[in-house]
Kinemage of the C-alpha trace (Angstrom):
@kinemage 1
@onewidth
@group {chain A} dominant
@subgroup {mainchain}
@vectorlist {calphas} color= white
{ca gly a 1} P 8.071 25.042 -3.743
{ca pro a 2} L 9.751 22.198 -1.641
{ca ala a 3} L 7.916 18.641 -0.957
{ca gln a 4} L 4.716 18.498 0.648
{ca lys a 5} L 2.106 15.916 1.921
{ca phe a 6} L -1.238 16.323 0.892
{ca ser a 7} L -4.235 13.657 1.686
{ca arg a 8} L -5.807 12.845 -1.514
{ca ala a 9} L -8.898 15.848 -1.171
{ca gln a 10} L -6.641 18.020 -0.542
{ca leu a 11} L -4.944 17.371 -3.413
{ca leu a 12} L -7.700 17.685 -5.747
{ca ala a 13} L -8.901 20.884 -3.792
{ca trp a 14} L -5.105 21.939 -4.699
{ca val a 15} L -5.822 21.419 -8.058
{ca lys a 16} L -8.759 22.638 -8.519
{ca lys a 17} L -7.609 26.375 -6.738
{ca lys a 18} L -4.394 26.440 -9.230
{ca ile a 19} L -7.365 26.005 -12.139
{ca ala a 20} L -9.708 28.624 -11.311
{ca gln a 21} L -6.469 30.997 -10.676
{ca gly a 22} L -5.625 30.087 -14.210
{ca his a 23} L -2.450 27.604 -14.043
{ca thr a 24} L -1.998 24.463 -15.882
{ca val a 25} L -1.483 22.273 -14.087
{ca his a 26} L 0.289 18.896 -14.743
{ca ala a 27} L 0.779 15.077 -12.532
{ca val a 28} L 2.697 12.464 -12.899
{ca tyr a 29} L 2.160 9.370 -10.936
{ca glu a 30} L 3.856 5.554 -11.135
{ca cys a 31} L 1.200 3.393 -12.740
{ca trp a 32} L 1.556 0.943 -9.258
{ca gly a 33} L -1.535 -1.460 -7.845
{ca phe a 34} L -3.871 1.164 -7.186
{ca gly a 35} L -5.725 1.589 -9.895
{ca tyr a 36} L -6.631 4.753 -12.403
{ca thr a 37} L -8.323 6.251 -9.896
{ca leu a 38} L -6.277 9.245 -8.852
{ca his a 39} L -5.895 9.677 -12.754
{ca glu a 40} L -9.541 10.349 -13.467
{ca glu a 41} L -10.017 12.326 -9.984
{ca leu a 42} L -7.193 14.267 -11.229
{ca val a 43} L -8.298 14.546 -15.052
{ca arg a 44} L -11.945 15.890 -14.396
{ca ala a 45} L -10.335 18.112 -11.617
{ca gly a 46} L -8.410 20.113 -14.586
{ca ala a 47} L -4.440 18.653 -14.554
{ca his a 48} L -2.704 16.475 -17.747
{ca cys a 49} L -1.647 13.880 -15.661
{ca ile a 50} L 0.213 11.188 -16.892
{ca val a 51} L 0.582 7.657 -15.353
{ca thr a 52} L 4.579 6.669 -16.126
{ca thr a 53} L 6.043 2.738 -15.587
{ca pro a 54} L 7.347 1.765 -12.388
{ca met a 55} L 11.367 2.723 -12.999
{ca arg a 56} L 14.740 3.288 -10.565
{ca leu a 57} L 14.523 7.234 -10.317
{ca asn a 58} L 17.712 7.594 -8.802
{ca leu a 59} L 21.038 5.919 -10.073
{ca glu a 60} L 23.502 7.223 -8.799
{ca arg a 61} L 22.602 7.461 -4.879
{ca arg a 62} L 21.770 4.815 -2.805
{ca arg a 63} L 19.383 6.272 -0.973
{ca lys a 64} L 15.910 6.276 -1.677
{ca asn a 65} L 12.942 8.258 0.290
{ca asp a 66} L 9.390 9.989 -1.480
{ca arg a 67} L 11.097 13.466 -0.952
{ca met a 68} L 13.928 12.343 -3.561
{ca asp a 69} L 11.432 10.670 -6.106
{ca gly a 70} L 8.630 13.480 -5.528
{ca arg a 71} L 11.395 15.937 -6.648
{ca glu a 72} L 13.048 13.430 -9.626
{ca leu a 73} L 9.493 12.621 -10.547
{ca cys a 74} L 9.289 16.262 -11.135
{ca val a 75} L 12.333 17.199 -12.808
{ca arg a 76} L 11.913 14.021 -15.306
{ca leu a 77} L 8.112 15.533 -15.606
{ca ser a 78} L 9.766 18.911 -16.364
{ca arg a 79} L 12.215 17.423 -18.970
{ca tyr a 80} L 8.768 15.636 -20.975
{ca leu a 81} L 7.156 18.542 -21.394
{ca asp a 82} L 10.119 20.719 -22.679
{ca gly a 83} L 9.607 18.010 -25.613
{ca his a 84} L 12.966 14.900 -23.905
{ca arg a 85} L 10.232 12.238 -24.518
{ca gly a 86} L 13.181 9.794 -25.691
{ca glu a 87} L 14.227 8.594 -21.708
{ca glu a 88} L 12.520 10.623 -19.187
{ca leu a 89} L 9.355 9.188 -18.571
{ca lys a 90} L 7.403 6.282 -20.073
{ca pro a 91} L 3.467 6.992 -19.977
{ca val a 92} L 1.157 4.039 -20.359
{ca arg a 93} L -2.186 3.764 -21.474
{ca ile a 94} L -5.260 4.727 -19.688
{ca pro a 95} L -7.857 2.366 -20.260
{ca ser a 96} L -11.167 3.519 -20.285
{ca arg a 97} L -13.816 1.567 -17.207
{ca ala a 98} L -15.148 -1.140 -19.462
{ca glu a 99} L -11.940 -2.524 -20.672
{ca gln a 100} L -10.543 -2.159 -16.821
{ca gln a 101} L -13.694 -4.268 -16.298
{ca arg a 102} L -13.258 -6.811 -19.056
{ca arg a 103} L -9.811 -7.283 -18.130
{ca glu a 104} L -10.336 -8.094 -14.644
{ca leu a 105} L -13.071 -10.620 -15.796
{ca gly a 106} L -9.681 -12.933 -17.270
{ca arg a 107} L -7.317 -11.733 -13.550
{ca gln a 108} L -10.096 -13.131 -11.449
{ca arg a 109} L -10.088 -15.969 -13.304
{ca glu a 110} L -6.557 -16.783 -12.912
{ca phe a 111} L -7.389 -15.609 -9.263
{ca trp a 112} L -9.791 -18.142 -8.764
{ca lys a 113} L -7.910 -21.130 -10.425
{ca lys a 114} L -4.495 -20.091 -8.341
{ca glu a 115} L -7.142 -21.056 -4.939
{ca leu a 116} L -8.445 -23.633 -6.325
{ca trp a 117} L -4.497 -25.736 -6.770
{ca arg a 118} L -3.709 -24.523 -3.166
{ca met a 119} L -6.586 -25.981 -2.125
{ca glu a 120} L -6.410 -29.280 -3.941
{ca asn a 121} L -2.057 -29.312 -2.389
{ca his a 122} L -2.817 -28.279 1.160
{ca gly a 123} L -5.351 -31.244 0.978
{ca arg a 124} L -2.354 -33.393 -0.321
{ca ala a 125} L -0.228 -32.221 2.231
{ca leu a 126} L -2.625 -33.120 5.062
{ca arg a 127} L -2.776 -36.174 3.659
{ca ile a 128} L 0.715 -37.304 2.696
{ca glu a 129} L 1.647 -35.458 6.493
{ca his a 130} L -0.549 -37.879 8.394
{ca glu a 131} L -1.043 -41.526 6.448
{ca his a 132} L 2.238 -41.024 3.903
{ca glu a 133} L -0.491 -41.606 0.985
{ca thr a 134} L -1.179 -38.882 -1.387
{ca leu a 135} L -4.690 -37.611 -3.121
{ca ser a 136} L -5.302 -37.777 -6.868
{ca ala a 137} L -5.419 -35.157 -9.446
{ca gly a 138} L -9.716 -34.048 -8.814
{ca trp a 139} L -9.654 -35.845 -5.692
{ca ala a 140} L -12.757 -33.388 -3.718
{ca gly a 141} L -14.238 -33.950 -7.145
{ca pro a 142} L -18.146 -36.090 -5.887
{ca arg a 143} L -17.014 -39.564 -7.591
{ca lys a 144} L -13.355 -39.456 -6.450
{ca trp a 145} L -13.870 -38.146 -2.805
{ca lys a 146} L -17.028 -41.396 -2.494
{ca ile a 147} L -14.016 -43.237 -2.887
{ca ile a 148} L -10.999 -41.761 -1.410
{ca gly a 149} L -13.591 -40.808 1.920
{ca pro a 150} L -13.855 -44.117 3.383
{ca gln a 151} L -9.707 -44.113 3.179
{ca cys a 152} L -9.145 -41.735 4.946
{ca ser a 153} L -8.312 -42.134 9.302
{ca glu a 154} L -11.097 -40.371 10.914
{ca phe a 155} L -9.130 -37.579 11.065
{ca val a 156} L -7.791 -36.903 7.844
{ca arg a 157} L -11.046 -37.111 6.607
{ca lys a 158} L -12.990 -34.775 8.997
{ca gln a 159} L -10.145 -32.063 8.217
{ca leu a 160} L -10.957 -32.743 4.389
{ca glu a 161} L -14.288 -32.564 3.952
{ca pro a 162} L -14.986 -28.746 4.737
{ca leu a 163} L -11.994 -28.161 1.979
{ca val a 164} L -13.834 -30.454 -0.614
{ca lys a 165} L -16.800 -27.683 0.010
{ca gln a 166} L -14.482 -25.127 -0.549
{ca ile a 167} L -13.159 -26.249 -3.303
{ca arg a 168} L -16.294 -27.261 -5.184
{ca ala a 169} L -17.489 -23.748 -4.640
{ca thr a 170} L -14.189 -22.221 -5.870
{ca lys a 171} L -14.570 -24.404 -9.186
{ca ala a 172} L -18.224 -23.968 -9.758
{ca gln a 173} L -17.020 -19.748 -9.776
{ca leu a 174} L -14.354 -21.259 -12.021
{ca asp a 175} L -16.261 -22.172 -14.026
{ca arg a 176} L -18.515 -19.173 -14.484
{ca leu a 177} L -16.076 -17.086 -14.940
{ca thr a 178} L -14.961 -19.100 -17.468
{ca lys a 179} L -18.376 -19.841 -20.036
{ca glu a 180} L -18.965 -15.527 -19.066
{ca ile a 181} L -15.725 -14.685 -20.630
{ca glu a 182} L -16.095 -17.203 -23.527
{ca ala a 183} L -19.190 -15.710 -24.520
{ca leu a 184} L -17.573 -12.672 -25.417
{ca val a 185} L -16.008 -13.173 -28.523
{ca ala a 186} L -17.693 -14.094 -31.250
{ca glu a 187} L -17.442 -17.575 -32.719
{ca glu a 188} L -16.450 -16.422 -36.183
{ca lys a 189} L -13.334 -14.581 -34.533
{ca ile a 190} L -11.397 -17.253 -33.324
{ca pro a 191} L -8.272 -17.937 -35.506
{ca val a 192} L -7.209 -21.176 -35.797
{ca gly a 193} L -5.460 -23.185 -33.189
{ca leu a 194} L -7.064 -20.978 -30.791
{ca gly a 195} L -9.537 -21.629 -28.139
{ca ala a 196} L -12.409 -18.807 -27.188
{ca leu a 197} L -10.591 -18.843 -24.014
{ca thr a 198} L -7.494 -17.605 -24.595
{ca val a 199} L -8.523 -15.773 -27.574
{ca ser a 200} L -11.279 -13.819 -24.901
{ca leu a 201} L -8.221 -13.222 -22.527
{ca ile a 202} L -5.883 -11.521 -24.942
{ca asp a 203} L -8.538 -9.546 -26.108
{ca gly a 204} L -9.347 -8.241 -22.704
{ca glu a 205} L -5.740 -7.531 -21.361
{ca val a 206} L -4.995 -6.078 -24.692
{ca cys a 207} L -8.164 -3.682 -24.561
{ca asn a 208} L -7.763 -1.865 -27.916
{ca trp a 209} L -5.976 -3.439 -31.030
{ca thr a 210} L -5.705 -0.513 -32.470
{ca arg a 211} L -3.436 0.702 -29.515
{ca phe a 212} L -0.475 -0.568 -31.769
{ca val a 213} L 1.414 1.945 -34.248
{ca his a 214} L 4.167 -0.609 -35.843
{ca arg a 215} L 4.837 -4.873 -35.716
{ca lys a 216} L 7.477 -3.731 -33.025
{ca ala a 217} L 4.963 -2.217 -30.876
{ca val a 218} L 3.670 -5.902 -30.261
{ca gly a 219} L 6.833 -7.170 -29.520
{ca ser a 220} L 7.352 -4.574 -26.498
{ca tyr a 221} L 4.157 -5.155 -25.282
{ca thr a 222} L 3.730 -8.892 -24.945
{ca gly a 223} L 7.935 -9.045 -23.239
{ca cys a 224} L 9.117 -10.674 -25.861
{ca cys a 225} L 11.843 -8.210 -27.077
{ca pro a 226} L 15.211 -9.662 -27.029
{ca ser a 227} L 17.333 -8.105 -24.247
{ca glu a 228} L 20.644 -6.581 -25.954
{ca his a 229} L 24.065 -5.763 -25.153
{ca ser a 230} L 26.143 -4.044 -28.119
{ca ser a 231} L 28.602 -1.705 -28.681
{ca ser a 232} L 30.756 -0.586 -31.462
{ca gly a 233} L 31.314 -3.548 -33.939
{ca val a 234} L 30.087 -5.900 -31.086
{ca gln a 235} L 25.758 -6.741 -31.441
{ca arg a 236} L 24.596 -9.105 -28.950
{ca phe a 237} L 21.141 -10.928 -28.100
{ca gly a 238} L 20.202 -12.853 -25.186
{ca ala a 239} L 16.965 -13.535 -23.864
{ca ile a 240} L 13.864 -11.698 -23.816
{ca asp a 241} L 13.594 -8.911 -21.673
{ca arg a 242} L 9.771 -9.676 -20.645
{ca his a 243} L 9.159 -5.696 -19.708
{ca gly a 244} L 5.853 -5.932 -21.505
{ca asn a 245} L 2.133 -7.395 -20.098
{ca lys a 246} L 3.095 -10.505 -18.179
{ca his a 247} L -0.191 -12.393 -18.530
{ca val a 248} L -0.416 -11.869 -22.417
{ca arg a 249} L 3.218 -13.406 -22.885
{ca val a 250} L 1.914 -16.192 -20.360
{ca leu a 251} L -0.722 -17.123 -22.405
{ca leu a 252} L 1.338 -17.463 -25.448
{ca val a 253} L 3.798 -19.098 -24.099
{ca glu a 254} L 0.466 -21.490 -23.071
{ca ala a 255} L -0.617 -20.997 -26.697
{ca val a 256} L 2.390 -22.451 -28.057
{ca trp a 257} L 2.654 -25.548 -25.893
{ca arg a 258} L -0.932 -26.928 -26.795
{ca leu a 259} L 0.150 -26.047 -29.849
{ca leu a 260} L 3.223 -28.399 -29.874
{ca arg a 261} L 1.894 -31.126 -27.938
{ca trp a 262} L -1.711 -31.973 -29.301
{ca gln a 263} L -2.018 -29.934 -32.720
C-alpha cells in the first residue's frame, strides 16, 4: 500500500494488530542519533526489526523526500528478506542496555573534555581581545589563577572568575568519570603499552570482542581498511575509508602516537 504517517504509538498499535491477525511484520530504519529505543519497542511488539547503517538510498535522481526514502527502504528490505544480502542493507549490531550504558561513560567523558577545552580557550580569547595577552595551559587551576588573576584588568578578571568556577567543576566531573572508567578494567587484562583508560574505553566501544568472525572484520569495524579503486588488472589502494567506529579509531591513533613519543 501507499506510504502512511504514524506516530510511534500508532505504529506500535498497528504492528500488534497485524501480529494478532497472524501476519509476520518486518521493519527497517536507518541508524542515526536516536538510539535503539524504537527497535526495542518494535521487537517487544512482535516485529522483526533491522537497524541499518545510513546510506544514500537513491543514486539516480537528484531528489529526496521521506516518501521516496521509505519506498526505497521497503524495496531493499524485500530483497534482503528474499536472500539478496549483498549491498541491499547493512544491519548493525544492537548493543544491550548494559553495553549502551557502559559505552556512554566514555562518550560522556569525551563531552566534558571538549567542554573543558572550549571554556579554557574562551578565557584565552577574552584576554587576548581586551589585553593582548594570552593565558597559559591550566590557567584556571588554583595555583596559576592566584598569579594570573591579579595581572588581569578589573573587567577581564570579573568576566573570568565565573568561568574559573565552571572550569574547576568540569575538571572535577572529568576526573570522576576517568576514575570510574579505569576501575572497570582489571589490571591483569591491560596489555603492555596501553593504559587502563585506553583499554577500558576501547572495551566500552567494542562491547563484545566475540562479535568479530575473522581478522578483516576488526579492520572494517575500526574504519582502517584502505580505500580501493580497481578495475581489470589494475589495483589501486588509497587512504583508509573511515567507515567504522570513529571513537575506536581515535583511541588507536592516540595509542600509536604515545608509543612513538614516550615509549
